[in-house]
Rosetta silent file (secondary structure, phi, psi, omega in degrees, C-alpha in Angstrom):
SEQUENCE: XXXXXXXXXXXXXXXXXXXXXXXXXXXXXXXXXXXXXXXXXXXXXXXXXXXXXXXXXXXXXXXXXXXXXXXXXXXXXXXXXXXXXXXXXXXXXXXXXXXXXXXXXXXXXXXXXXXXXXXXXXXXXXXXXXXXXXXXXXXXXXXXXXXXXXXXXXXXXXXXXXXXXXXXXXXXXX
SCORE:     score description
SCORE:     0.000 S_00000001
   1 L     0.000  145.832 -176.407   -0.032   -0.024    0.056 S_00000001
   2 L  -115.651  141.215  177.702    1.236    3.504   -0.820 S_00000001
   3 L  -101.830  143.780  178.135    0.653    6.473    1.396 S_00000001
   4 L  -122.856  135.898 -171.897    0.059    9.890   -0.118 S_00000001
   5 L   -91.727  115.635  173.993    0.944   13.006    1.827 S_00000001
   6 L  -103.324  134.378 -173.059   -1.890   15.444    1.372 S_00000001
   7 L   -72.844  148.856  179.747   -1.652   19.194    1.957 S_00000001
   8 L   -72.947  129.552  179.282   -3.859   20.844    4.607 S_00000001
   9 L  -150.110  151.012  166.366   -6.460   23.029    2.615 S_00000001
  10 L   -85.034  -30.814 -175.804   -9.741   24.683    2.925 S_00000001
  11 L  -144.414  132.845  178.016  -10.323   24.411   -0.768 S_00000001
  12 L   -81.388  132.027  179.517   -8.754   22.103   -3.474 S_00000001
  13 L  -116.002  161.836  171.401   -7.436   24.143   -6.360 S_00000001
  14 H   -60.837  -29.052 -179.756   -5.963   22.923   -9.635 S_00000001
  15 H   -64.757  -44.145  177.131   -2.623   23.978   -8.472 S_00000001
  16 H   -68.946  -25.597  177.218   -2.687   21.734   -5.458 S_00000001
  17 H   -74.290  -42.179 -179.387   -3.928   18.774   -7.492 S_00000001
  18 H   -60.020  -21.114 -173.367   -1.035   19.212   -9.889 S_00000001
  19 L   -88.677   -7.883  179.289    1.340   18.992   -6.944 S_00000001
  20 L   -84.838  159.385 -179.140    0.011   15.554   -6.003 S_00000001
  21 L   -48.767  131.652 -176.677    1.591   12.202   -7.186 S_00000001
  22 L   -79.201    6.161 -178.555    0.774   11.576  -10.861 S_00000001
  23 L   -77.437  -11.111 -176.429    0.133    7.765  -10.322 S_00000001
  24 E  -125.762  166.000  171.622   -3.535    8.556   -9.527 S_00000001
  25 E  -100.910  128.198 -165.616   -6.483   10.289  -10.883 S_00000001
  26 E  -118.945  136.378  170.260   -7.825   13.249   -8.947 S_00000001
  27 E  -146.303  152.621  179.057  -11.210   14.979   -9.040 S_00000001
  28 E  -114.641  117.543  177.802  -13.021   17.430   -6.698 S_00000001
  29 E  -121.495  124.044  179.963  -16.854   17.084   -6.143 S_00000001
  30 L    46.888   40.705  174.730  -18.583   19.472   -4.002 S_00000001
  31 L    85.223   -2.993  178.490  -15.173   20.289   -2.274 S_00000001
  32 E   -93.438  132.765  174.698  -14.371   16.559   -1.615 S_00000001
  33 E   -75.089  135.137  175.595  -11.141   15.126   -2.932 S_00000001
  34 E  -116.254  118.503  174.836  -11.747   11.932   -4.962 S_00000001
  35 E  -115.436  140.413 -178.664   -8.686    9.741   -5.721 S_00000001
  36 E  -139.051  152.239  173.042   -8.919    6.860   -8.058 S_00000001
  37 E   -61.544  138.321 -173.215   -6.559    4.322   -9.533 S_00000001
  38 L   -82.002  -24.311 -172.835   -5.168    5.347  -12.867 S_00000001
  39 L   -59.936  143.415  177.532   -5.235    1.679  -14.131 S_00000001
  40 L  -141.486  168.834 -179.219   -7.967    0.586  -16.549 S_00000001
  41 L   -75.631  146.858 -176.802   -9.251   -2.366  -18.358 S_00000001
  42 H   -55.694  -34.205 -179.550   -7.809   -2.980  -21.834 S_00000001
  43 H   -62.308  -42.261 -179.566  -11.300   -2.400  -23.526 S_00000001
  44 H   -55.164  -62.944 -178.267  -11.364    0.975  -21.786 S_00000001
  45 H   -46.467  -50.199 -175.067   -7.858    1.860  -22.876 S_00000001
  46 H   -62.224  -43.896  179.839   -8.574    0.758  -26.455 S_00000001
  47 H   -61.553  -50.311  178.343  -11.793    2.713  -26.731 S_00000001
  48 H   -54.999  -46.867 -179.570  -10.196    5.831  -25.210 S_00000001
  49 H   -62.500  -40.000  177.454   -7.198    5.608  -27.554 S_00000001
  50 H   -63.723  -34.985  178.151   -9.595    5.054  -30.612 S_00000001
  51 H   -74.646  -41.170  171.104  -11.599    8.124  -29.756 S_00000001
  52 H   -49.269  -55.961 -168.776   -8.399   10.132  -29.181 S_00000001
  53 H   -66.180  -43.948 -172.406   -7.089    9.122  -32.530 S_00000001
  54 H   -62.556  -39.606  178.737  -10.355    9.691  -34.430 S_00000001
  55 H   -66.356  -44.397  173.716  -10.594   13.267  -32.997 S_00000001
  56 H   -62.074  -36.204  175.628   -7.002   13.945  -33.826 S_00000001
  57 H   -61.732  -30.742  177.649   -7.441   12.590  -37.322 S_00000001
  58 L   -76.441   -2.361  178.600  -10.182   15.236  -37.626 S_00000001
  59 L    85.969    9.522  177.779   -7.645   18.028  -36.872 S_00000001
  60 L   -93.776  158.959 -175.129   -8.983   18.674  -33.361 S_00000001
  61 E   -87.481   79.538 -175.365   -7.002   19.399  -30.354 S_00000001
  62 E   -98.656  140.628  178.377   -7.806   16.115  -28.428 S_00000001
  63 E  -139.442  150.885  175.512   -5.882   14.992  -25.278 S_00000001
  64 E   -88.055  148.574  172.240   -6.281   12.059  -22.922 S_00000001
  65 E    48.434   65.406 -178.679   -7.110   12.477  -19.199 S_00000001
  66 E  -103.640  137.191  176.859   -7.792   16.123  -19.041 S_00000001
  67 E   -73.360  129.273  179.699   -8.626   18.089  -15.923 S_00000001
  68 E  -118.052  120.909  173.554  -11.817   20.301  -16.236 S_00000001
  69 E   -92.431  100.427 -169.088  -12.520   23.110  -13.924 S_00000001
  70 E   -76.563  -46.211 -177.827  -16.249   23.363  -13.704 S_00000001
  71 E   175.757 -177.388 -176.513  -16.156   25.827  -10.748 S_00000001
  72 L   -57.328  138.492  178.162  -15.125   26.212   -7.128 S_00000001
  73 L    68.139   16.535  178.016  -15.079   22.781   -5.488 S_00000001
  74 E  -137.191   92.520 -175.218  -15.718   21.107   -8.918 S_00000001
  75 E  -124.023  110.505  179.457  -12.629   19.696  -10.701 S_00000001
  76 E  -107.794  158.269  179.640  -13.288   16.719  -13.094 S_00000001
  77 E  -126.425  111.124 -177.373  -11.117   14.587  -15.061 S_00000001
  78 E   -92.264  160.522  176.514  -12.479   13.434  -18.539 S_00000001
  79 E   -71.889  -39.799  176.932  -11.056   10.530  -20.527 S_00000001
  80 E  -137.668  134.571  177.956  -10.574   12.499  -23.700 S_00000001
  81 E  -125.219  133.762 -179.229  -10.900   16.385  -23.760 S_00000001
  82 E  -114.415  123.863 -169.689  -11.001   18.447  -26.913 S_00000001
  83 E   -94.417  146.345  171.516   -9.807   22.029  -26.634 S_00000001
  84 L   -68.144  -38.554 -176.350  -11.061   24.906  -28.911 S_00000001
  85 L  -131.972  151.185  171.925   -7.410   26.076  -29.235 S_00000001
  86 L   -37.716  126.623  178.191   -3.964   24.459  -28.362 S_00000001
  87 L   -83.866  165.714  173.636   -3.988   24.324  -24.499 S_00000001
  88 L   -67.178  117.503 -171.527   -1.437   25.636  -22.196 S_00000001
  89 L   -69.179  -12.615 -174.813    1.044   22.815  -22.032 S_00000001
  90 L  -105.839   11.487 -177.692    2.242   23.386  -18.402 S_00000001
  91 L  -118.595  135.178 -177.784   -1.321   23.273  -16.953 S_00000001
  92 L   -97.615  -20.875  177.573   -3.176   20.032  -16.047 S_00000001
  93 E  -115.066  132.239 -174.150   -6.684   21.553  -15.248 S_00000001
  94 E  -129.124  147.914  176.142   -8.273   23.887  -17.664 S_00000001
  95 E   -57.678  142.495  177.473  -11.631   25.961  -17.462 S_00000001
  96 H   -47.885  -39.458 -175.465  -14.711   24.262  -18.856 S_00000001
  97 H   -58.556  -18.380 -175.731  -15.090   27.157  -21.349 S_00000001
  98 H   -85.902   -3.962 -179.374  -12.017   25.985  -23.133 S_00000001
  99 E  -105.802  117.933  174.699  -13.675   22.584  -24.144 S_00000001
 100 E   -89.861   -7.514 -173.277  -16.247   22.247  -26.961 S_00000001
 101 E  -159.202  130.084  171.586  -16.220   18.443  -26.206 S_00000001
 102 E  -128.314  150.605 -176.853  -15.445   16.084  -23.433 S_00000001
 103 E  -120.507  128.517  172.194  -15.599   12.307  -23.629 S_00000001
 104 E  -120.575  135.890  179.326  -16.097    9.658  -20.933 S_00000001
 105 E  -106.601  111.166 -168.805  -15.525    5.973  -21.529 S_00000001
 106 L   -71.020  130.839  166.853  -17.793    3.932  -19.126 S_00000001
 107 L  -104.377  164.371 -178.758  -16.268    1.265  -17.023 S_00000001
 108 L   -61.825  -27.176  177.289  -18.179   -1.227  -14.821 S_00000001
 109 L   -98.537   12.583  178.655  -17.207    1.070  -11.856 S_00000001
 110 L  -119.124    0.665 -172.594  -17.910    4.331  -13.502 S_00000001
 111 H   -48.700  -61.297 -174.862  -21.365    3.671  -14.773 S_00000001
 112 H   -62.971  -37.751  175.535  -23.231    5.982  -12.407 S_00000001
 113 H   -71.754  -36.471  174.449  -20.718    8.689  -12.468 S_00000001
 114 H   -77.308  -25.102  177.349  -20.494    8.781  -16.313 S_00000001
 115 H   -92.895  -30.131 -172.370  -24.138    8.459  -16.938 S_00000001
 116 H  -122.727  -28.067 -169.935  -25.765   10.544  -14.198 S_00000001
 117 H   -95.686  -55.221 -176.124  -23.264   12.512  -12.209 S_00000001
 118 H   -60.302  -48.769 -176.932  -20.731   14.011  -14.628 S_00000001
 119 H   -53.692  -47.302 -179.497  -23.137   15.161  -17.537 S_00000001
 120 H   -70.412  -22.072  169.975  -25.001   17.707  -15.480 S_00000001
 121 H   -68.112  -50.617  176.961  -21.746   19.007  -14.096 S_00000001
 122 H   -58.459  -42.380  177.745  -20.329   19.268  -17.585 S_00000001
 123 H   -61.873  -51.774  175.114  -23.600   20.880  -18.868 S_00000001
 124 H   -53.395  -32.701  173.697  -23.366   23.398  -15.933 S_00000001
 125 L   -81.772    0.569  174.336  -19.938   24.328  -17.018 S_00000001
 126 L    77.852   19.314  174.756  -21.315   25.169  -20.516 S_00000001
 127 L   -69.454  117.121 -175.984  -19.437   22.404  -22.494 S_00000001
 128 L   -60.556  -24.070 -167.686  -21.353   22.191  -25.796 S_00000001
 129 E  -150.664  137.481 -177.093  -20.920   18.576  -26.481 S_00000001
 130 E  -133.074  125.985  172.561  -20.548   15.339  -24.310 S_00000001
 131 E  -113.574  136.982  172.515  -19.884   11.823  -25.668 S_00000001
 132 E  -115.837  124.196  171.554  -20.346    8.752  -23.532 S_00000001
 133 E  -105.734  126.210 -172.829  -18.796    5.413  -24.718 S_00000001
 134 E  -122.953  149.083  174.016  -20.189    2.313  -23.727 S_00000001
 135 E   -88.271  130.062  177.269  -19.335   -1.396  -24.413 S_00000001
 136 L   -81.548  165.371  177.451  -21.885   -3.515  -26.080 S_00000001
 137 L   -55.665  -17.260  179.994  -22.464   -7.231  -25.166 S_00000001
 138 L   -89.757  -12.286 -177.613  -20.345   -8.028  -28.233 S_00000001
 139 L    98.109   -2.320  175.618  -17.446   -5.973  -27.012 S_00000001
 140 L   -72.557  168.245  175.172  -17.976   -3.120  -29.540 S_00000001
 141 E  -106.462  127.261  174.692  -17.847    0.514  -28.617 S_00000001
 142 E  -118.950  139.207 -173.402  -21.024    2.576  -29.125 S_00000001
 143 E  -100.679  126.599  169.523  -20.825    6.416  -28.821 S_00000001
 144 E  -108.916  103.883 -177.462  -23.737    8.282  -27.337 S_00000001
 145 E   -85.120  143.418  177.766  -23.309   11.913  -28.594 S_00000001
 146 E  -131.110  139.411  169.388  -25.096   14.641  -26.561 S_00000001
 147 E  -113.899  144.187 -178.384  -25.536   18.285  -27.266 S_00000001
 148 E   -71.605  132.162  174.090  -26.106   20.874  -24.744 S_00000001
 149 E  -120.761  147.430  178.943  -29.467   22.553  -24.572 S_00000001
 150 L  -129.914  120.937 -179.607  -30.634   25.576  -22.576 S_00000001
 151 L  -108.439  142.655  177.951  -34.279   25.981  -21.957 S_00000001
 152 L   -62.124  124.989 -177.348  -35.552   29.187  -20.252 S_00000001
 153 L    80.729    7.597  178.277  -35.846   28.677  -16.464 S_00000001
 154 L  -122.868  153.131  176.253  -34.110   25.307  -16.518 S_00000001
 155 L   -69.521  141.754 -177.511  -30.565   24.310  -15.806 S_00000001
 156 L   -59.990  152.895 -178.571  -28.460   23.620  -19.016 S_00000001
 157 E  -153.440  167.933  178.083  -28.638   19.895  -19.867 S_00000001
 158 E  -106.550  138.477  172.832  -27.652   17.420  -22.530 S_00000001
 159 E  -115.199  133.915 -179.278  -29.982   15.836  -25.081 S_00000001
 160 E   -62.102  122.223 -179.459  -28.848   12.703  -26.948 S_00000001
 161 E  -106.348  -14.453  177.365  -28.370   13.580  -30.537 S_00000001
 162 E  -169.828  146.011  175.208  -27.042   10.443  -31.859 S_00000001
 163 E  -125.323  125.079 -163.833  -25.998    6.832  -31.024 S_00000001
 164 E  -152.912  139.951  176.777  -23.393    5.319  -33.325 S_00000001
 165 E   -65.368  137.346  177.219  -20.933    2.417  -33.280 S_00000001
 166 H   -54.933  -43.510 -173.751  -17.212    3.907  -32.851 S_00000001
 167 H   -58.945  -37.550  178.079  -16.268    1.825  -35.988 S_00000001
 168 H   -68.928  -34.534  174.965  -18.812    3.732  -37.963 S_00000001
 169 H   -67.280  -40.476  174.876  -17.487    7.069  -36.800 S_00000001
 170 H   -56.563  -51.071  179.824  -13.998    5.893  -37.686 S_00000001
 171 H   -60.482  -36.176  172.507  -15.161    4.942  -41.240 S_00000001
 172 H   -54.502  -40.270  178.559  -16.789    8.371  -41.572 S_00000001
 173 H   -79.177   -7.625 -179.251  -13.422   10.037  -41.005 S_00000001
 174 L   -78.640    0.000    0.000  -11.570    8.137  -43.558 S_00000001
């Protein structure tokens, strides 16, 4: 077992998280620090890499494991983040406004987080597009594409705009 020395803090900031050991994934939800193992299943890593490659092939500024600053006490890490412009290379956590798209690849232990908890947070941060990648019973990757909608008097939310196999998206980009 490994012990992590945590700084004493009233509020977690991107700068504090960047100073923690890089072997883990860090998020802050409602002011609480969440530490997760960085290891992932091969299917997850494959789907994540394929999405990253697809977006890069399209000429987009896509990066793996990006920190997203939603607001005070809300720091998330997406599996793939797409930036409007090339990001600052020395910063690990970027404001939500810099992302036109974030992608989460669902694992057995992240279903609730990726389906129900993160989407409203990303929507609240104003990120225009959210993709959720799920594994089918056959082991394929299916992409649920969502677009941000804003209705008068309601919180921003995502509406599913398309469900497509990752292989079909890759074929469209060729």
